[in-house]
N, C-alpha and C positions, 0 to 999 in steps of 0.2 A: 594442526590442521596440516595433512602434507599437500604440497604443491605438484600438479600435473600439466606439462605442456599440451595442449589440445590433441596434436599428435597422437601422443602417448597415450590419453584418454579413450581416444577413438579407435587406436590399434590393439590396445589392451583392456575396452571395456569391462570384461568380466572380473579382471584384477581390479580395475576402478571402483566397481560396484561392490565389490566384496572388502575394501577397504574401507569404503564409506561404512559399510554394514557393521563392520567389526571395529573401527576406530574411530567413526564419526565423521564430521563433512571434510570435504575433499575439495580443493580450490584448483579452479582449472585457469590456466593463462592462455593467451593468443597472442603472439609476438611479444611475450615477456611482461604484458599488462593482465593484471586481474581481468579475468572476463564472467566467471559463473562460480557457483559453489553446489555440489552434490551433496545434500542434506538426507538421513534415514527419515522415512515418512513419520515415523512417530515424533520426532522432532519440528518437523513440518508443521503436523497439525497442532503440535503446542504454539508454534509461532502465529499460526492462523487463529486460532482461539483467542488469544490474547491482542490481536490487533484491533486498534480502535476502527468504529464504523467509517465509512468514506460517506462525503457530503451528500453523494447521490442517495447511498443507502439511508441515511439521516431522513433526507427530504421525502423518500419514498415510504419510509416507515408509518404504517397506518396510527400506530400510538401519538406522533408528532403532530397529527393534524388537530387542529381546534378553531373554536371562533375567531375569526379575524376582528380584532380591536379596532375601534374607530375612536379617535380621539375626538372631542366634543369641540366644536370651533368657539373661538372667544368671543366676548360681547364687544370687542373694540370698534371703533367706527373706522370705517374704511379710509382709504384718502382720495381726495379729488383728483381725477384724472389731470395728468399734466398736459399741458399747452406748448408747442413748440414753434 
């Protein structure tokens, strides 16, 4: 994976994009720190297809809905109220 400072990626974007398409993911750094990665669209789609669903997606999924189960109450005697 090649590394590009953000200034070079901006100034030479066509070359940056072509490197991504021919050589694979390209890393962008900002002030010497890793900031982003440009990946080809096919690789991005593969990554998205294999990611687990988010909690929001699970909760909103209609197939996850069901009857709410209630636990029957026990037959134990209740405690008398405490007097202070």
